[in-house]
C-alpha positions in Angstrom: -34.7 -13.7 -64.5 -33.0 -15.6 -61.8 -29.3 -15.0 -61.9 -26.3 -17.0 -60.7 -23.3 -14.7 -60.8 -19.8 -16.1 -61.1 -16.9 -13.7 -60.5 -13.1 -13.9 -60.5 -11.5 -15.1 -57.3 -8.4 -13.1 -58.1 -10.3 -9.8 -58.0 -12.6 -10.4 -55.0 -10.2 -8.6 -52.7 -10.5 -5.3 -54.6 -14.1 -5.6 -55.9 -17.2 -6.3 -53.8 -19.3 -6.7 -57.0 -21.1 -3.4 -56.4 -21.1 -2.5 -60.1 -22.4 -5.9 -61.1 -25.3 -5.5 -58.7 -25.9 -1.9 -59.8 -26.2 -2.8 -63.5 -28.6 -5.6 -62.6 -30.7 -3.4 -60.4 -30.9 -0.5 -63.0 -31.0 -2.9 -66.0 -28.1 -1.3 -67.8 -25.3 -2.6 -70.0 -25.6 -6.4 -70.1 -29.1 -6.2 -68.6 -30.5 -3.4 -70.8 -32.9 -5.7 -72.7 -34.2 -7.5 -69.6 -37.9 -6.6 -69.0 -38.6 -9.0 -66.1 -37.5 -8.6 -62.5 -34.0 -9.7 -61.8 -33.4 -11.9 -58.7 -29.9 -12.9 -57.7 -30.0 -16.6 -56.6 -26.4 -16.7 -55.7 -22.9 -15.3 -56.1 -19.7 -17.3 -56.1 -16.2 -17.2 -57.5 -14.7 -19.4 -60.2 -12.7 -21.0 -57.4 -9.4 -19.6 -58.7 -7.4 -20.5 -61.8 -8.1 -22.2 -64.1 -11.8 -21.8 -63.1 -12.8 -25.5 -62.9 -15.0 -24.9 -59.8 -17.1 -22.5 -61.8 -18.8 -25.5 -63.5 -20.0 -27.2 -60.3 -20.9 -23.8 -58.7 -23.0 -22.8 -61.7 -24.7 -26.2 -61.7 -25.5 -25.8 -58.0 -27.0 -22.3 -58.6 -29.2 -23.8 -61.4 -30.3 -26.5 -58.9 -31.3 -23.7 -56.5 -33.4 -21.9 -59.1 -31.1 -19.9 -61.4 -32.2 -19.7 -65.0 -29.3 -17.5 -66.1 -25.6 -17.8 -65.4 -23.6 -14.6 -65.6 -19.9 -14.4 -65.9 -18.9 -11.1 -64.3 -16.9 -8.6 -66.2 -13.8 -9.3 -64.1 -13.7 -12.7 -65.8 -14.5 -11.8 -69.4 -13.3 -8.1 -69.6 -10.8 -7.9 -66.9 -12.5 -5.2 -64.9 -11.3 -3.6 -62.7 -7.6 -4.4 -63.3 -7.6 -4.7 -67.1 -6.6 -8.4 -67.2 -9.3 -10.7 -68.5 -9.2 -14.4 -67.5 -7.2 -16.5 -70.0 -9.6 -19.4 -69.2 -12.9 -17.5 -69.8 -13.9 -19.2 -73.0 -13.1 -22.6 -71.8 -14.9 -22.0 -68.5 -18.0 -20.7 -70.3 -18.0 -23.7 -72.6 -17.7 -26.2 -69.7 -20.5 -24.4 -67.8 -22.7 -24.6 -70.9 -22.1 -28.3 -71.3 -22.9 -28.9 -67.6 -26.0 -26.8 -67.2 -27.5 -27.4 -70.7 -29.1 -25.3 -73.3 -32.1 -24.3 -71.4 -30.0 -22.1 -69.1 -29.1 -18.6 -70.5 -25.5 -17.4 -70.3 -24.5 -13.8 -70.2 -20.8 -13.1 -70.9 -20.3 -9.9 -68.9 -22.0 -7.5 -66.5 -20.6 -4.0 -67.2 
């Protein structure tokens, strides 16, 4: 699995994505059913609210080899501050339209 990770720009000052990387490395939580090796192709933010830049950033990671786009838990679950992105579903749908059905999407990391 070749992952492109998209995280919330609002939480990057307080979270270095350590837990996201840890759950990928140990294949826990969102990655518990992954049997193949996980390689991180790229990490980027959504670009800030309302997350429009996530679409082109996801497409670029796919162009560079990602076969899976992961929305970090800071976007979909609000970790670590407990405030999920109000644009998460719209962002996910726009990414799916842009990258196509052959690219897997994962809604959270931990």
